[in-house]
LUMFI-374740 format. One line per 8 residues: number of its first residue (from 1); their letters; for each residue x, y, z of N, C-alpha, C. Coordinates in steps of 0.05 Angstrom, whole numbers. Layout:
% residues N
NUM) A) X:Y:Z:X:Y:Z:X:Y:Z  ...
//
This chain:
% residues 67
1) MYYKVLIW) 4160:-680:429:4151:-692:402:4119:-687:405  4107:-690:383:4080:-685:374:4065:-707:365  4036:-709:379:4021:-732:377:3994:-728:362  3988:-747:351:3955:-748:340:3944:-776:351  3922:-771:368:3908:-796:377:3881:-796:363  3873:-820:356:3848:-829:335:3834:-841:352  3810:-831:368:3791:-857:378:3775:-862:366  3767:-888:375:3748:-899:356:3725:-913:377
9) GNDILKKE) 3698:-910:369:3682:-931:374:3670:-938:360  3659:-970:364:3643:-985:338:3651:-976:311  3673:-979:309:3687:-971:282:3681:-944:276  3676:-923:287:3669:-901:278:3690:-879:294  3705:-862:276:3719:-848:289:3704:-826:309  3706:-821:328:3695:-807:348:3709:-776:352  3734:-780:358:3754:-755:361:3783:-755:351  3794:-739:349:3817:-734:345:3833:-715:370
17) IYYKAEND) 3849:-722:374:3860:-707:398:3901:-702:390  3907:-675:388:3931:-673:384:3941:-660:416  3965:-671:419:3984:-658:440:4016:-664:437  4028:-651:458:4057:-654:460:4065:-678:482  4083:-690:481:4095:-701:504:4127:-707:501  4138:-714:523:4171:-708:527:4177:-739:510  4170:-759:518:4174:-784:495:4148:-803:496  4156:-825:483:4134:-845:475:4121:-849:501
25) IIAMQKAS) 4134:-857:526:4120:-870:545:4096:-849:552  4105:-829:558:4083:-806:568:4068:-802:541  4072:-804:514:4051:-802:500:4033:-829:506  4036:-851:508:4028:-875:511:4007:-868:533  4018:-860:552:4002:-850:579:3975:-831:576  3988:-812:568:3963:-795:555:3944:-803:536  3951:-820:518:3933:-826:503:3913:-847:517  3925:-865:532:3911:-885:544:3884:-868:570
33) AAIPDGCR) 3897:-846:575:3879:-829:596:3860:-814:580  3856:-812:555:3840:-798:544:3816:-819:529  3826:-845:522:3808:-867:517:3782:-871:534  3753:-863:531:3734:-871:541:3731:-903:547  3708:-911:562:3712:-939:559:3694:-951:537  3703:-972:522:3687:-980:502:3698:-974:474  3720:-954:480:3736:-947:452:3756:-952:453  3770:-948:429:3794:-962:425:3812:-932:411
41) ATYEEIDE) 3838:-929:416:3851:-916:398:3882:-923:387  3887:-904:368:3908:-909:356:3929:-878:359  3949:-881:363:3964:-856:368:3993:-858:350  4001:-835:335:4020:-837:320:4038:-806:324  4063:-808:321:4082:-786:324:4075:-767:302  4072:-737:301:4070:-728:280:4089:-708:278  4095:-692:251:4116:-673:248:4102:-643:264  4119:-629:269:4112:-602:285:4086:-584:271
49) KIYFQETK) 4104:-580:245:4091:-573:227:4061:-576:223  4054:-602:219:4029:-618:222:4016:-620:242  4024:-615:269:4017:-607:287:4001:-579:292  4014:-558:283:4008:-536:287:3985:-526:266  3988:-536:238:3971:-538:217:3942:-546:227  3943:-571:231:3919:-585:249:3902:-571:267  3921:-567:283:3902:-548:313:3896:-523:303  3906:-512:280:3901:-487:275:3870:-494:255
57) TKTEAKAE) 3871:-508:240:3846:-515:228:3817:-526:247  3824:-537:265:3808:-542:283:3800:-515:296  3813:-504:304:3808:-476:324:3790:-463:305  3797:-458:275:3783:-439:262:3754:-453:252  3753:-474:251:3730:-494:243:3715:-491:266  3721:-491:292:3711:-491:319:3696:-466:315  3715:-444:313:3705:-412:310:3678:-410:296  3683:-422:265:3662:-420:246:3643:-427:258
65) AEA) 3640:-453:265:3613:-464:278:3595:-455:301  3615:-439:313:3601:-418:340:3590:-398:329  3596:-384:306:3591:-359:295:3564:-356:285
//
């Protein structure tokens, strides 16, 4: 299963994380470990196609920013 975590701080979106986990419990543990102090997060299961599309888009945007 694939997941997306949105990390919020002061009602501002700070980061999006995409990852794979075997089940919801492991997904919640990974999401919890990724949340910095003073922030909150939401996570949701996403479709495999969306996961690969989003991670590809993020990688391309990062490569353009570094060029």
